[in-house]
Legacy VTK file of the C-alpha trace (Angstrom):
# vtk DataFile Version 3.0
C-alpha trace
ASCII
DATASET POLYDATA
POINTS 384 float
21.656 -12.799 -2.079
25.063 -14.016 -3.212
28.096 -14.571 -0.952
31.492 -15.028 -2.568
34.596 -16.280 -0.744
38.206 -16.570 -1.842
39.469 -20.070 -2.571
43.084 -20.335 -3.651
43.050 -16.633 -4.417
39.983 -16.905 -6.690
36.434 -15.867 -5.764
33.954 -18.755 -5.554
30.246 -18.828 -4.763
29.732 -19.822 -1.107
25.961 -19.443 -0.911
23.022 -17.868 -2.731
19.292 -17.461 -2.097
16.155 -15.428 -2.764
14.223 -14.004 0.175
10.511 -14.144 -0.740
8.471 -15.325 2.289
5.183 -14.199 0.686
3.764 -12.611 -2.472
4.760 -9.025 -1.551
7.387 -7.205 -3.611
10.864 -6.610 -2.154
13.569 -4.550 -3.860
16.415 -2.036 -3.281
18.312 -4.629 -1.232
21.484 -3.919 0.742
23.462 -6.504 2.697
26.328 -6.685 5.223
28.007 -9.084 7.672
29.068 -8.601 11.282
32.299 -9.836 12.839
31.023 -13.382 13.503
29.547 -13.874 10.026
25.900 -13.045 10.733
24.263 -11.461 7.673
21.670 -8.656 7.597
19.577 -7.740 4.545
17.549 -4.516 4.237
15.127 -3.566 1.460
11.942 -1.787 0.394
8.702 -3.825 0.543
5.201 -3.237 -0.794
2.034 -5.025 -1.899
-1.448 -4.205 -3.158
-2.454 -3.346 0.415
0.769 -1.932 1.918
2.546 1.227 0.766
6.316 0.934 0.181
7.864 0.225 3.579
11.334 -0.233 5.048
12.075 -3.768 6.268
15.019 -6.002 7.094
15.843 -9.602 7.933
18.946 -11.662 8.694
20.637 -15.006 9.164
23.161 -16.396 11.633
26.557 -17.662 10.578
25.675 -21.289 11.310
22.248 -21.332 9.629
21.437 -23.407 6.547
23.095 -21.829 3.525
20.906 -19.716 1.248
18.279 -18.932 3.907
17.221 -15.934 5.986
16.101 -17.328 9.338
15.694 -14.332 11.628
12.225 -13.205 10.535
11.214 -9.939 8.930
11.226 -6.660 10.850
9.360 -3.521 9.751
11.404 -0.392 10.444
8.498 1.756 9.216
5.341 1.245 7.155
5.077 3.857 4.416
2.116 6.211 4.396
1.905 6.635 0.613
3.009 5.506 -2.825
4.799 7.215 -5.684
2.097 8.273 -8.119
3.871 9.139 -11.371
7.564 8.447 -11.873
8.998 4.982 -12.528
12.163 5.684 -10.548
12.097 4.852 -6.831
14.432 6.536 -4.362
18.197 6.898 -4.449
19.730 4.669 -1.829
19.526 1.642 0.436
22.494 1.123 2.738
23.291 -1.625 5.270
26.555 -1.006 7.189
28.242 -2.436 10.295
29.243 -0.046 13.077
33.080 -0.034 13.262
32.896 0.647 17.016
31.725 -2.897 17.824
31.518 -4.655 14.424
28.162 -6.033 15.598
25.585 -3.244 15.261
23.960 -2.957 11.845
22.809 0.482 10.675
20.255 0.407 7.882
19.082 3.462 5.894
16.319 3.552 3.274
13.576 5.850 1.947
9.780 5.859 2.182
6.892 8.183 1.388
4.739 9.613 4.209
1.896 10.278 1.727
1.074 9.745 -1.950
3.198 11.998 -4.162
6.487 12.399 -5.996
9.964 13.296 -4.722
8.592 13.668 -1.168
10.795 10.930 0.279
11.644 10.679 3.959
14.586 8.732 5.385
14.398 5.974 8.016
17.454 4.764 9.928
17.288 1.505 11.911
19.931 0.032 14.219
19.957 -3.595 15.391
22.193 -6.558 16.176
21.885 -10.257 15.452
22.397 -12.917 18.157
25.797 -14.223 19.187
27.722 -11.095 18.226
29.177 -9.343 21.266
28.764 -10.260 24.900
24.996 -9.799 25.117
22.368 -10.656 22.517
19.690 -8.016 21.980
16.155 -9.384 22.260
13.881 -8.347 19.396
10.815 -9.521 17.508
8.660 -8.784 14.454
4.918 -8.288 13.946
2.884 -9.149 10.826
-0.798 -9.507 9.884
-2.361 -12.016 7.475
-4.479 -11.311 5.578
-3.285 -7.700 5.367
-6.706 -6.394 4.294
-10.399 -7.131 4.732
-13.837 -5.875 3.680
-17.049 -5.708 5.742
-20.526 -4.226 5.618
-21.100 -1.620 8.346
-22.341 -3.478 11.439
-20.247 -6.604 10.740
-16.804 -7.797 11.840
-13.535 -8.742 10.132
-10.661 -10.806 11.536
-6.980 -11.245 10.789
-4.125 -13.222 12.339
-1.406 -11.209 14.068
1.809 -13.229 14.077
5.040 -12.512 15.920
8.532 -13.948 15.481
11.784 -13.792 17.431
14.286 -11.866 15.321
17.114 -11.639 17.858
17.952 -13.000 21.284
15.272 -14.619 23.394
11.481 -14.588 23.198
9.711 -11.897 25.201
6.125 -11.028 26.073
4.469 -8.788 23.455
1.358 -6.728 24.275
-0.925 -5.972 21.309
-3.008 -2.876 20.571
-4.704 -1.225 17.562
-5.135 2.396 16.485
-6.600 4.240 13.510
-10.033 2.599 13.842
-12.980 4.187 12.013
-15.748 5.821 14.036
-18.013 3.332 15.801
-15.535 0.432 15.492
-13.755 -1.539 18.211
-10.748 -3.878 18.138
-10.170 -6.961 20.291
-7.215 -9.351 20.450
-7.430 -12.988 21.487
-5.162 -13.235 23.378
-4.219 -9.633 24.193
-0.539 -10.532 24.636
1.667 -13.345 23.327
5.165 -14.658 23.743
7.158 -13.740 20.637
6.838 -16.601 18.177
3.112 -17.031 18.802
-0.015 -15.526 17.224
-3.214 -13.708 18.180
-6.498 -13.052 16.387
-7.509 -9.437 15.817
-11.251 -8.832 15.366
-12.470 -5.418 14.229
-16.191 -4.943 14.908
-17.961 -2.100 13.094
-21.333 -0.555 13.906
-24.206 0.408 11.623
-23.044 4.034 11.965
-19.445 3.364 10.862
-18.818 5.493 7.740
-18.047 3.715 4.478
-14.440 3.971 3.344
-11.024 2.312 3.530
-9.057 2.663 6.764
-5.431 1.851 7.682
-5.390 0.277 11.138
-2.024 0.165 12.890
-1.354 -2.964 14.949
1.311 -2.307 17.576
3.306 -4.933 19.447
5.041 -3.650 22.572
7.763 -5.700 24.268
10.331 -5.043 26.955
13.093 -4.202 24.474
11.282 -2.914 21.375
8.021 -1.828 19.763
6.997 -2.841 16.247
3.941 -2.218 14.058
2.059 -3.725 11.116
-0.776 -2.270 9.028
-4.213 -3.790 8.391
-6.385 -2.199 5.675
-10.134 -2.397 6.341
-12.762 -1.423 3.771
-16.186 -0.637 5.272
-19.169 -0.755 2.933
-22.485 1.007 3.485
-25.133 -1.034 5.283
-27.756 0.284 2.874
-26.810 -2.295 0.256
-24.152 -0.381 -1.626
-24.235 1.267 -4.998
-22.589 4.367 -6.446
-23.364 7.693 -4.734
-23.853 10.808 -6.896
-22.725 8.933 -10.014
-24.321 11.569 -12.271
-22.830 14.482 -10.267
-26.267 16.130 -10.298
-25.758 17.320 -6.712
-23.536 19.936 -8.348
-20.655 18.742 -6.145
-18.260 15.822 -5.673
-20.222 14.476 -2.689
-19.584 10.745 -2.350
-16.259 11.040 -4.200
-12.679 11.510 -3.030
-10.696 13.925 -5.183
-6.970 14.502 -5.737
-5.106 17.042 -7.811
-7.185 19.566 -9.791
-10.860 18.546 -9.967
-14.196 20.303 -10.310
-17.854 19.872 -11.212
-18.800 21.640 -14.455
-22.259 22.867 -15.407
-21.853 22.867 -19.206
-21.116 20.009 -21.579
-22.349 17.151 -19.376
-23.196 13.817 -20.969
-26.705 14.050 -19.526
-28.402 16.329 -17.048
-26.656 19.499 -15.914
-23.379 18.472 -14.291
-20.283 16.326 -14.912
-16.955 15.887 -13.136
-13.770 17.286 -14.660
-10.284 16.053 -13.824
-7.586 18.534 -14.768
-8.145 22.029 -16.115
-8.199 24.107 -19.293
-4.918 25.511 -17.951
-1.924 23.142 -17.559
-1.786 21.029 -14.387
0.954 18.856 -12.945
0.547 15.075 -12.634
-2.607 13.080 -11.913
-5.984 14.594 -11.098
-8.649 12.094 -10.064
-11.999 11.385 -8.459
-12.534 8.022 -6.752
-15.322 6.239 -4.921
-15.507 3.001 -2.923
-18.835 1.179 -3.186
-20.430 -2.242 -2.888
-22.121 -3.789 -5.914
-25.748 -4.404 -4.853
-27.577 -7.680 -5.358
-28.772 -8.030 -8.939
-26.022 -5.926 -10.509
-23.246 -7.198 -12.758
-22.049 -4.247 -14.862
-20.408 -0.922 -14.067
-20.786 1.802 -16.705
-19.519 5.365 -17.106
-18.927 7.943 -19.843
-15.694 9.862 -20.469
-14.812 12.792 -22.734
-11.090 13.590 -22.977
-9.456 16.688 -24.439
-5.784 15.869 -25.041
-3.899 18.030 -27.577
-0.584 16.390 -26.579
0.538 12.774 -27.150
0.000 9.707 -24.976
3.690 9.800 -24.057
3.016 12.806 -21.848
-0.753 13.208 -21.245
-3.707 10.852 -21.011
-7.022 9.854 -19.444
-7.379 6.473 -17.717
-9.659 4.675 -15.250
-9.141 1.706 -12.916
-11.526 -0.518 -10.968
-10.135 -2.292 -7.906
-12.009 -5.258 -6.456
-11.236 -4.773 -2.754
-12.748 -8.163 -1.941
-10.335 -10.130 -4.143
-7.468 -7.609 -4.226
-7.385 -7.395 -8.035
-7.377 -4.268 -10.232
-8.792 -3.858 -13.753
-7.923 -1.034 -16.146
-11.357 -0.105 -17.489
-10.076 2.770 -19.613
-6.579 2.284 -20.998
-4.438 5.396 -21.346
-6.123 7.531 -24.011
-5.021 10.807 -25.640
-7.022 12.319 -28.508
-7.701 15.974 -29.299
-11.436 15.611 -28.624
-12.927 12.185 -27.995
-16.539 13.203 -27.489
-18.560 11.201 -24.981
-17.580 7.509 -24.979
-19.042 4.764 -22.755
-16.909 2.206 -20.910
-18.159 -0.851 -19.002
-16.715 -3.451 -16.656
-18.080 -6.576 -14.987
-18.703 -6.488 -11.224
-19.743 -9.154 -8.727
-22.691 -8.432 -6.440
-21.606 -8.101 -2.808
-17.993 -7.230 -3.652
-16.434 -3.938 -2.595
-14.906 -1.853 -5.392
-12.938 1.377 -5.758
-13.407 3.208 -9.070
-10.746 5.825 -9.884
-11.250 8.228 -12.812
-8.000 9.965 -13.802
-6.582 12.673 -16.058
-2.805 13.141 -16.362
-1.173 16.370 -17.595
2.560 17.109 -17.790
2.058 20.833 -17.013
3.431 21.893 -20.409
2.235 25.334 -21.491
-0.123 25.372 -24.460
-1.472 21.805 -24.452
-3.497 21.388 -21.267
-5.178 17.983 -20.985
-8.376 17.322 -19.039
-11.076 14.647 -18.925
-14.770 14.860 -18.112
-16.639 11.927 -16.537
-20.387 11.423 -16.100
-23.213 8.937 -15.482
-21.458 6.292 -13.387
-24.063 3.552 -12.935
-24.483 -0.089 -11.893
-26.874 -2.412 -13.680
LINES 1 385
384 0 1 2 3 4 5 6 7 8 9 10 11 12 13 14 15 16 17 18 19 20 21 22 23 24 25 26 27 28 29 30 31 32 33 34 35 36 37 38 39 40 41 42 43 44 45 46 47 48 49 50 51 52 53 54 55 56 57 58 59 60 61 62 63 64 65 66 67 68 69 70 71 72 73 74 75 76 77 78 79 80 81 82 83 84 85 86 87 88 89 90 91 92 93 94 95 96 97 98 99 100 101 102 103 104 105 106 107 108 109 110 111 112 113 114 115 116 117 118 119 120 121 122 123 124 125 126 127 128 129 130 131 132 133 134 135 136 137 138 139 140 141 142 143 144 145 146 147 148 149 150 151 152 153 154 155 156 157 158 159 160 161 162 163 164 165 166 167 168 169 170 171 172 173 174 175 176 177 178 179 180 181 182 183 184 185 186 187 188 189 190 191 192 193 194 195 196 197 198 199 200 201 202 203 204 205 206 207 208 209 210 211 212 213 214 215 216 217 218 219 220 221 222 223 224 225 226 227 228 229 230 231 232 233 234 235 236 237 238 239 240 241 242 243 244 245 246 247 248 249 250 251 252 253 254 255 256 257 258 259 260 261 262 263 264 265 266 267 268 269 270 271 272 273 274 275 276 277 278 279 280 281 282 283 284 285 286 287 288 289 290 291 292 293 294 295 296 297 298 299 300 301 302 303 304 305 306 307 308 309 310 311 312 313 314 315 316 317 318 319 320 321 322 323 324 325 326 327 328 329 330 331 332 333 334 335 336 337 338 339 340 341 342 343 344 345 346 347 348 349 350 351 352 353 354 355 356 357 358 359 360 361 362 363 364 365 366 367 368 369 370 371 372 373 374 375 376 377 378 379 380 381 382 383
């Protein structure tokens, strides 16, 4: 943020600052001032556990220069991420309503689900204190940590914090939705005065299915309702391991697929079956199979085989594979982008830590150009 003011007819720097309250990414900023000099800043925000979301913050005219003091408010938490293109959105606009010169209107884009060019628009309206005759009471809700991992039958906890973003503090009731089957959520305490915190505990049962779930934490006050998202990964109580890693069930059971995927019965690395991402006919974008698993005790290496057919160049088509450690929040590229006419079966390995939750994603990318369809086969995913 930079604010310039005229001094003797020449613009001079009045204040500057960077708003980075945590390690999340914030970009596409737009800023405006109301009639008393309060400043509002809107932007896109994302992290390894939160899809691109629409957020805003602000400062009062008399606050310490170079700071944003009014807390962070989530207008909406995105439901997906952009999966291919490097360009994000078209606009981010913060404007002051000319009717009262106090109300800020903020407009930005988000994705309701993973994809490309499927943006939705969110419009938020708010005021900052001391502008107009009556200050609007408002608050924000956040969770830290934003993600957790448990074995089915165990519990995970996170801190739900609230902050006064405008006006006076109010009572905020807390609730959770989007829980996996067999899980319950409790808050201690169940309601707080804005500015205080609560502990959310999610208890799973032995029957809770393995997978990653987005749990919505909702704070309801007298003047507003706000949400935050907590990502919970549930691991199988059986001790973990990869399910159907050789695809010999003849299906993608145990795997989550996206794009164009299939199980083929010819040309496997071993046995009868292998997975194929993409097709012998052109496809558009990423095709993938993914699985979340826990590395069992005594294992330290993940292994799989790939066989890519890529008659194009790596600029447009490729095969790649990533391994995300859900326990630490880090991601490793096990197979860097590869494009060769016919690779044959090649083995790739990666180190894993016993007891950690991982998500392995096996990908083929094709630009849908006629005559050079790219696809990748994968087989024999094992832990040792």
